[in-house]
N, C-alpha and C positions, 0 to 999 in steps of 0.2 A: 427447581434448578439450583437454588442457592447453596445446597449442600453437596452438589456435584463438583468433581474436580477432573481435570484433564492431565493424564500422565503419559509419558512416552511409552513406546511399545516394548517394555520389558516386564517380565512377570514380577508380581509382588514378592519381596524377599530376596530377589535375585540382584546381585551386584552387576551393574551395567558394564559393558565393555567400553574401553576408552574410545574406540572408534565411534560408538553411538553417542558418547558424550561430546565429542568434537563435531559431529555432523548435525546435532540438534541444537537449535538456537532458541533464545527467548527475546522478547521485545516488550518494553514498557514505554508509553508515550505520555506527553504532557499537555496535549491540546493546543500547543503553539507551533508544532512542527519539530520540537525537540524530542529526544528519546534517550533511553538507555538500552543496551543490547549486548549480547555475548553468546558464547556457547554454554551449554549446560555444565561443561567441565570447568569453566572459569577461564580457559585459555582464549586469547584473542586471535581469531583466524582471519578476520577482515579488518580493513582500515577503519571501518565504521563501528567496531566493537568498543564500547566504553560505558562507564557508569554515569556520565553526564555529558550529553551532547545538547548544548543550550542553543535556543533560537533567539537571534537578535536582528534588529533592523538592518537593511542594506547599508553599506556593502558587506557587512560581516556574514549575514546568513546564519547557518547552523555551524556551531563551533565545538570542536572536540576539546573538552575541558579536563576530564579525568579519564584516562585510558584504561587504567588497571588498578587492582587492589590486591596486594599480596597479604594473605591472612594466615596466622598461626596461633596456636593455643599453648600457653605454658601451664603445665600441670603442677599440682601441689608438690611433687617431688623434683620440680625445677627442670624437667625435660620440656623442651619446646618442639612441638610437632606442627609442621605446616599442613594446612588443609585446603588452601586455595592459593593458586599462583602457578607460575611456570618459569622455566629457564632452559637454556640450551647448553648442554655439556658435551663437548667433543662431537658436535653436530647432531646430537640426539635430543629430542624434545622430552623434558621431564615435566609432567603435570602433577602438581601437588594437590592432593585431595581426592583423586579418583578412587583410591582405595578406601577412603573414609566416607564417601558419599553413599548414603543408604536409600535416599528417596529424593525425587524431584517431581514437582507437580505444579499445576496452575490452580490456584484457589481464587475463585471469582475473577479469573483471567490474569492474576498476578503471580509471578514466579516465587516458589518457596523451595529451598533446599534443606535437607536434613543430613547432618554428619554425625558419625560416631567416632570419637577419638579417645581411646583408652578408658572406656567406661563413661565418658562425658558425651552427652547428646546435645547437639547444638543446631538451632534452626536459624536460617537466614532468609530475609525478604528484601526485595527491591521494589520501590514504588516512588511516585512523584506526588507533589502537591499540584492538583489540577490547575492548568494555566499559569504555572510558575516554573521558572528555571531552577527548581530546587528538588533534588533527588535525595531519597533516604535509603540507607542500607542498615537494616535492623537485625540485631542478633539477640536470640533468646536462648539461655542455657536451660534446657528442658530437664536434664537430670545429671547427677554427678555428685561425688563426695568431696565437699570442700570447695574452695574458690578456684577458679581458673583465670588466668590472665590472657586477655585477647590482645594481639598485636596486629595493627593494621598499617600497611605502608602503601599510600597512594602514589601512583606514577603518572607523569603527565608528558604530553607533547602538544602544546597549544598550536592549533591549526584549524583550518576549515575542515569539516568532517569528510569532505570529498578529496582533500589534498593527499598527496602521496606520503606514505610513512617514512620515506627516505629523506625528507626535508630536515633542515637543521633544527635542533632542539635548543631550548633555552636552559642553560645550566646556571645554577646559582641565583635563581629568582629570589627576590627579597621576600622574606616571611615576616609578617607583623603579627604579634600576639598581644591582645588586650583581653585580660581576664580569660574567659573561655572561648574567645573568638580568634580564629586563625585565618589570616588573609595572605594568600600567595599572589604576589604581583606577577603579572604576565607581560611580555613585551607588547608594545603597540603593534596592531590595533586591538588586541584581544582583551576582554574584560578580566578583572581579577577573580580568582577562585576563592570562595569563602567556605570555610570548614568549621564544624562544631560537633562535639560529642554530647548527646543527651543521655542521661542515665548512666548506669555502670557505677562501680565503686570509684576508687581513686583513679583519676585520669591524668595522664602526662603525655607530653610530646617530646621526642628526642629529635632535635634538629641536626640531621646528619645527611647532607646532600650526597646523592649517589647516582651515577650514570649506570643505566641498565642497557648494555649493548646487545646486539645480535638477536633482536626480536624478529622472528620469522612469521609472517602472516600467510599461512598455507593456502587459503582460498585465493588471496590476491596473486600468489605465485601461480596457481593453476589457471588463473584468468589472464595471465600474461602481463600483469602490472608490477610496478615496483613493490617489493614484498619484504624488504629487510630494513630495519631502522632501530633507533634507540629511544629509550624513555629516560626521564629524569625524575628522581624522587627527592623531595625536600627532607624526608625523615619519616618517622613512624609514630603513631599513637599507641599507647598501651593503657589498658583499663581492666579492672577486675570485674568478673561476673560471678554471681551466685545462682544456684538452681532456682528457677522460677522468675528470675529477673532478666530484664532486657536492657540493651544499650543500642543507640542509633548514631551512625555517622551521617551527618548532614553535609551535602555537597551542593553549592549554589553559586550562581552569578547574580542573584537578586540582591537588593540592598540589605544591609544588616537589619534595618527596621522590619523588613518582611521576613527575613530568616528568623529573627527572634520571635516574631508573631506566630510562627508555625510550629506548634508542638507536634513531634512525630507521632505520638499515639493518637492525638486528635486528628492529624492529617490522614492516618490510615483509616480511622473510623469514618471520616468524611468521604474518603475514596470508596470504601465499601458501601456506604449508603448511596453514593452517586451511582455506583454500578448496579446496585439493587434497583434503583429507580429506572435505569436504562432497560433492564429486563422487564420490569413491571409495566412500562409504558409501551413496549413493543407490541406488534400484532399478536393476538392470542396464540397463534400457532408457533410463535417464536419465543415463548416464555419458558420453555423447558427443553432439556436435552441438548442435542447437537445444535439446533437452531439458536438456542439461548447463548451458547458459546460464541456463535457467529455474531450475535448482537454485540457482545463485548469486543470481539475482534473488529467489528465495524467502527467502533468508537475510536480506534487508533488512527483512523484516516481523516476524520473531520477536525479541522483546526482553524484557529484564528491566524491569518497570515501577517504576523507582526513584522515580517521582513519588509512589507510594503506599507509604510505608514500612511500613504495617500489613500489606500483602500479603506483603512479604518477611519480616516478623517471624513471621507465622502459618505461612508455609511452612517456615521454619527450625525452628520448634517441632515440626513434624511430620517433620523430616528431609528436607524437600523444598526446592525452589527455586521462586520465583515466576516465571511466564512469561505473556506475553500476545502479542497480535498487533496491530501498527499496521495499521489498515484501509487506509490509503493516504497517500501523500506528495503534498502537503506538509501538509495541514491536518487530516486525520483523526487521532483518537486510537484507542484500542482499543474496538471495538464487539462486543457479544456475538454478534449475527447473523453478521457478517463473519468473526469468529474461528472459529465453529463450522463454517461452510461451508468455510473455508479450511484447517481443521486437517488433513484427510487429505492434501491436496496439499502443504502446507508442512512437515509433520512426518513423515508416514508414507511418502509417496512418496519423500521425500528421505532416508530412513533415520535420522530423528531422533525415534524413538518416545518416548524419555524425556521430551523437551520437550513432546510431545503430552500425556503424562500430567501434567506440571507444569501445563499450560494448563487441562486439565479440572479438576484439583483446585483451582487458583487460583480459577476461576470458581465452583466449588461453594461456596466460602466466602462468596460474595455472593448465594446464592439467598435470596429473600425473597418471601413470599406466593405461592410456587409459580412464581416468575419469576427468570430471570437478568437482569443489567443489559442494557439496550439499548446503552448507551455509558457511558464514563467521561469527564467533562469534562476539558479540557486541564489545568487547574490544580487539580483537586479530588481528594478521596479517596473520595467516595461516588458510586456509579453512579446512572444514571437508568433507570427500569424500563418505560418506555412502549413495549413491544413485545409482539406476540402470537405471533411465530414464533421468536425467538431461542432460547427455552427448548426448543421442539420440535426445533430443529436441534441442540441439545445432546445429545439422545438419539441422533440420527444420528451425530454425531461420536464419542460414546462407543462406539457399536456398531462403527464402523470401527476405532477404536483397539483395542478388546478383540479383534476378529477378527484384527488384524495382530500383536498382542503376546501374546495369551493371558493378559493381566494380570487375573486374576479377583480379585486382592486389591483393586485399585481399584474394580472393579465391586461387590464386597461393601461397600466403604466408602461408595460413593455410592448404593447401592440404597435405603436409607431416605429419602434426600433425593428420589430419583426417585418413590418411592411418594407422598411428600407433594406433589410437583408434580402428579401425576395427581389426587390428592384435591382439591387446590385448583381444578384445571380443571373437575372434575366438579361441585363445589359452586358454583363461580364465584369469580373473584378480581378483581383491580383492572382498571380500564378496560373493564369489561363483558365480559371474557374468561370464557367458561364454556360448558358443554355445555347445549344446548337439550334439555330432557327430552322434547319432542315428537318429535324424530327422532334424537337422539344425535349430532348434528353440533355442531361448535365454532363459536360465534359470538363476535364481538368488535366493539368500537367504543365510543368515548367522544367526546363533542362537543369539537372543537378538538384532537384527537390523531390522529397518523398512526401506526398500529400495525403495518402490514405493511412489507415491504421497499420498497414504493413509497411513500416517506415524505417527499416534498417538501412543504414548508410555508413560506409567506411571511406573516409577521405572523399574523393570524387565519385566513388562507386555507389550508386543507388541500387540496392540488391533487387528490389521488386518495384520498379518505377510505376507500373500500372497506369501509364499515361493514356488518356483516351476517355472512354466512358466505362467506368467501373460499375459492377453489378450492384454492390451495396450502396454506392453513392447515389445511384438512381432510385433504388428502393427508398432510401432516406429522403431524397428530393420529392418523390411522389407523396410520401407520408407527410412531409412538412407542408406541401401544397394543400393537401386535404385538411390538415389541422388549421392552417391559417384561413382557408376558405370558410370553415365553420366559425372561427373567431370573428372574421370580418362580417359575415352574415349576421351574427348576433349583435355586433356593435353598429354596423352601418347599413345593413339591409342586403337583400338578395342581389340587387343591381351591382353593388360594390363588389360582391363576392364572385360575380359571374366571370370576370377575366381570370381569376384564380382557378375556378372550376374548369375553364377551358384549357388552361395550362396543364392541369392535372390529367384531364381526359386525354390530351394529346400525348403526354409522357407515358401514360399507361398503355395506350394503343401501340406506341412505338416500342416500348419495352417488351411487350409480349410478342410482337412481330419479329424483333431483332435479336433478343437475348437467348432464345431457345436453341440449344445445341442438340439437334435431333439424334445424331449418331451416338452421342454420349448419354443421352437421356437426362441431361441436366442443363444448367445455365452456363453460358460463357462467363468467364470471370471479367474480361475487359473486351469491349468491341471498339472499332475505329481507333486502333493504336496509331501512332505517328506514321507507321509504314503502311497503314490501311488494313492490317490483318486483325483477326480476332484471336483471343487467347482462350483455348478450350480447357485449360487446367481445371481440375476438380478441386475447388477450394470451399471453405465454409462460408465465404461471403454471400453466396447465393441464399443462405438460410433467411437473410433479412427480407427477401422478397416474399416470404411467408409469415415471418414472425412479428413484424411491426403492426401497430394498431390499424393501419390502412395498408393491407398487403397489395403490392403492385401486381403480383403474379396471378394469372387466371387460376381459379380454384381447381380446374381439372388437372393442373400440373403440380399441385401441392404434394400429392403422394409420391410421384416420381422423384421430386427434389429431396423430400425428407428421407425417402428410401435410400437414395444414393449416398446422402450424407451419413446416414446411419451405417451403411455397409462399408464405406471407405474411410470415413473420417472420425467416427465416434470411438472414444476410449473411455475407460472408467473415470478419467479426470479431466474431461473436456474434449474438444475437437482438434484433430490435426489441422494444420494450416495448409497442407498439400497432401493429396492422396498418394499412397505408396505406388510405385511403378512409374511415376513421372521421372524424367531424367534428372530433375533438380532436387528430388526428394532426399532429405537428410534425416536419418533415423535418430541421431544424437546431437545434442547441443552442448558442446564443450570446446576447450582449447582457448587460444588467444582471441582477441576482439574480432579479428577478421574471420576466423573460423566460426565463431559464434554468430556473427552477423549473417554469414552465409547460410546458416541453418535456422535463423530466428523465425522466418515465415515460410520455410521450405520443408515443412513436415512437423516441426515442433508443435506440441500440443499446448493450447491456450485454455486455461480453466474458465475464463469468463464467457467463452462461447457456449458453454453448456446452458446458460440462461436463455439466449435466443433459440437454441435448439429445443429446449423444453417448451417455449412458447409455440414454436412451429409444430411440435408434436401434439400439444393440447389442441391447437387449432385444427390440425388435420385429423386427429383421433380424439374428439372431445370426451368420449366415454372411457378413455383409458388413462385415468388419473394415476392408477397404480403403476402402469408402465412408465409414465413420466417421472414419478417419484423414484423409481428404481434407477433412473439415469444418474441420480445424485449420490448413490450409495458409496462410491469409491472415495468421496471426499471425507467421509467420517474417519476412516483409518489414516488418511493423509494428515489430519489435524494433529497426529501424534508424532509426525516426523518433520524434518526441515525446521521451520519456526513453529514450535509447539503452540497450538491454539490458533493458528492462522492458516491461510491457503496461499501457496506459492503462485508466482506469476505464470510459469511455464513448466513443461515436463518433456522428457524425451519422447519421441514419437513411437518407439517400439517398447515392448515390455522389458524391464519392470516399470517403465514410465518414471524414471528418476526425476525428482523435482529439481528445477533449475531456476536461474534468474533471481529476481527479488524473492526473498523468503516470505514476504507478506505483501499482497497486492490488493489494492482497493477494489477493482472491478471483479477480481476473483471472488473475494468475500461477498461483495454486494450481490452479484448475480447468483451465486449458490444460495445465499440466504433468501433472496427474492423468490427463486424457483422452489425452494423448500416450502415456503409459506404458500405459494401458489398451488402447489400440488397437494398440500395438506388441507386447504380449505375449499378447493374446487373452483377457485376463481378462474374465469375464462378471459381471454384477451378482450380488450375493449373494442 
């Protein structure tokens, strides 16, 4: 795998069209939640595009520190030619460098550009020092006659990475220069920006403050957000390059002591070695080709949550390390549901079980009223708990972790908390979550809350409230009961496990009696809604009644359910969230926030659902491994569009299945990777 590269979908030797350069993005992360990202063209089209988004403790969170870098090359005849940057003239966007870009690729998962400028060939790389808020932009002059002078102008708008681009910018920030160290003071509460040039010939900095107005962020405009703003540049670096030599711009919010300790060449070598180890330690079927690329993509989501100092303090007190999962880039934080669904693919399939244990124990510290957090806000320390399924997914993740590692110590540590979770669910807990004594099924729902994974909400409008008894919630509830029944039997004996077995038996009998929708040949999506009705909508949630380790659905109905999902919901890039023909079906996900939320779970395709569908397929047709593997083929080509080297959150429901939402999503990557390995080695469900 180590010699393989990922390139966007244009032919070798072909100069890419500008539209393709603007639509394709790249992403590099630092293991702390920070990142660098942009379009292949170099133009910033999202508020999140920048060369350094640093992660800091609350209340700062992730901070946009360097938005943009304008690049130009002065030739020996003194002509200066821009090859990276953008401006808007008379309302028209001018992208510098599109005509000079000859190649873009991911090498070992890291972005590499190649430019040709009047006979000079220049290569650029962007990478981080792992678990540091220090980014490197490295330039290598591959060929050319004589010296060329590189000019680099950084532009800034210090703000939270999720803040609007239309906010006020700081002009005239104080610049301090001590020898080769350049420090740009930022207004409170933002940290200072530290810059340094490594390598190159003569290096100089021209301090010439300049406001860059009328920056238009086209994706923000299409999504209905504030999309016009200004940047400020303190000046520009200039340095000489000779063929075969390189120079690196260092951008950091770390201390000067750390910045000076990080040699850019050594940092790149360390990062390559780290990535090599990631691939080598993954499951054998994930060490080459497409799956190996996903192993590197998976690494982008596992992070140390530095924003929550208390997590790190508690973890260290237990001899642990705090870990969590960024649900998606660019705007998600760590979500309980996404983390637990992703855990197996991100940590166990990739050979990182220790981090899987860290994640489970980190979240265990936050269990409250029988629930794990739904999400942690961007700049906060405390989680929000409005979820009915995240806690049940925790049981699933723990089971897969213990099965893979044999770590009974963690199981013993967590078992009292898990018993308490079950007790809370039986008695009833927050948001109307609790067992109905009439049939033993789990109900949930509170006015104004969206408690299942179909959680779109706009103002007071909950798009898919699904209040009542949702099909996947009860599949997960039954699975959790069977898992803890086994754990309690192992720890405390059969008598202690008997009440849990009785709860599970009753839930299973009621599920099969009440959820089957005879005229549709599939399962109801929700029964016992507040008005007493049943929802017969054909949705993918029914798959979990077959796919989980303890399937709640009678085996005689597996084939009908899998068949109807395949017929009505399956696409090359995941499952539709609602079958075509339903009055609420939306074929496209686009427009402002209200329009997007209206479509989010009303047809829009979700990539992560392909994992449970593969599980259901293998369980139903255990001898058709090739058929299961074929379900994943569409993702291979997708890895060359949107965020090159990763998998998007969602797609339009109808062809051509345009990628939408987050350009890199944890559970999309995790479930495709897990399913790839599963179908490659023939592993059957537990």
